[in-house]
Every structure is written in C-alpha cells, then in structure tokens.
C-alpha positions in Angstrom: 49.3 159.8 197.2 46.1 160.0 195.2 46.4 160.7 191.3 44.3 163.9 191.6 45.1 167.4 193.1 42.2 169.4 194.5 42.3 173.1 195.3 39.6 173.7 198.0 38.3 177.1 198.8 36.6 177.8 202.0 33.0 178.5 201.2 31.5 179.0 204.6 31.8 178.3 208.4 29.2 177.5 210.8 29.0 176.5 214.4 28.6 172.7 214.9 25.2 172.5 216.7 26.2 169.0 217.9 29.1 170.6 219.8 27.8 170.5 223.5 29.3 172.9 225.6 28.7 173.1 229.2 27.7 176.4 230.5 30.9 176.8 232.6 33.0 176.2 229.5 31.1 178.7 227.1 33.4 181.5 228.1 36.3 179.4 226.9 34.5 178.7 223.6 33.5 182.1 222.9 37.1 183.3 223.7 38.5 180.4 221.5 36.2 181.7 218.7 37.3 185.4 219.1 41.0 184.5 218.6 40.4 182.2 215.8 40.5 178.7 217.0 38.2 176.3 215.3 36.6 174.9 218.5 33.2 173.7 217.4 33.4 175.3 214.0 32.8 173.5 210.8 34.8 174.6 207.7 32.9 174.0 204.3 35.3 173.5 201.4 34.5 173.4 197.8 36.9 172.3 194.9 37.3 175.1 192.5 40.1 173.4 190.7 41.0 169.7 190.1 44.3 168.5 188.1 46.0 165.3 187.8 49.0 164.8 190.0 51.5 164.5 187.1 50.2 167.7 185.7 50.4 169.6 188.9 54.0 168.3 189.2 54.9 169.5 185.8 53.1 172.9 186.3 54.8 173.7 189.6 58.1 172.6 188.1 57.8 175.6 185.7 58.2 178.0 188.6 61.9 179.3 189.3 64.0 176.8 191.1 64.5 178.0 194.6 61.6 180.4 194.7 59.5 180.8 197.6 56.4 180.2 195.3 57.9 176.8 194.1 58.8 175.8 197.7 55.2 176.5 198.9 53.5 174.6 196.0 55.9 171.7 196.3 54.8 171.4 199.9 51.9 169.5 198.6 54.2 166.8 197.0 56.1 166.5 200.3 53.5 166.6 202.8 50.3 165.7 200.7 48.5 168.8 201.7 49.3 172.7 201.8 47.2 175.5 203.2 47.5 178.9 201.4 46.5 182.0 203.5 46.1 185.8 202.7 49.8 186.4 203.4 50.8 183.9 200.6 48.7 185.7 197.9 51.0 188.4 196.7 54.1 185.9 196.4 52.1 183.3 194.7 50.3 185.7 192.4 53.4 187.4 191.3 55.0 184.0 190.5 52.0 182.7 188.6 51.4 185.8 186.6 55.0 185.8 185.5 54.4 182.4 184.3 51.2 183.3 182.5 52.9 186.1 180.7 55.9 184.3 179.7 55.9 183.1 176.1 55.4 179.3 175.4 55.9 178.3 179.0 52.4 177.2 180.0 50.3 174.8 177.7 46.6 175.4 177.4 45.7 173.3 180.3 48.2 174.8 182.6 47.0 178.2 181.4 43.5 177.4 182.6 44.7 176.0 185.9 46.8 179.3 186.3 43.8 181.5 185.7 41.5 179.6 188.0 44.2 179.7 190.8 44.7 183.4 190.2 40.9 183.8 190.7 41.2 181.9 193.9 44.0 184.1 195.1 42.0 187.2 194.3 39.1 186.0 196.3 41.4 185.1 199.3 43.0 188.5 199.2 39.7 190.2 199.3 38.4 188.1 202.1 41.0 187.6 204.9 39.0 184.9 206.6 39.0 182.6 203.6 41.9 180.2 202.8 42.8 177.7 200.2 43.8 174.0 200.8 45.6 171.9 198.2 45.3 168.3 198.9 44.3 164.9 197.6 40.9 163.7 198.3 
C-alpha cells in the first residue's frame, strides 16, 4: 500500500469516442447508459484531498469504535480503496461533524482534512451523480 491516501472526486464524465459500437449493439449501449452502467463512459477524477497513510489511520481511529462511519473509512485500510456514494453522506457527515466539534480530538491538520472532506460530502449530497473514491495512487 502506498504511503499517501487520495480522496478523488468525480469531476465529469464523457463518452469515450474510441469506444466502437456496432450499429446492432447501440440499443444495448444506450440502455446500459440509461440504467447507469459505465459502458463506454470515462470518469474524470480529481484529487481534492491528499494525506499520509499514517495520518489517515490516526484520523479514522478517532471515529467511535464499532461505528458505521469508522467501518466505512477503515475499508480503505483493508481493501486499498473505498467508494463513497450519496447514501453514505449523512452517516459520514454526522460522524466527522461530531469529531470536528469535540474539544481537543483533532489536531490542526486533521481539522483541515475534516473540513475538506465535509466540503466533498456536501458537493456529493447536492449532486447525486457524483461520487468520491478514496485510494492510493
């Protein structure tokens, strides 16, 4: 596992022009796009937040033991990648907001990460087609 953790935000999508679809298969492609499959779609991700692995581990460890938020964020440590969708926003925002408001729990750097992550969650909540991906490069 790399020593940096990247929080990527979907910035835009576009149809890959190189994706050659025979005429008889175009109906399948359009149907796939309509139901949300990424057939021939390229996602453009931008890293809004980067933190060291050790810092990420310490930051996430400050979430309550056994909480859904901690389990979700520790998924990166287990699997090397997690995806955050709109349905995770409320749970994660509540957990990190409690951390942010608690006295002397977060250091200055972790507070900055929390603020940036909360901004990402707000953007995700406001745009249901967006998602976040946490992974090493």
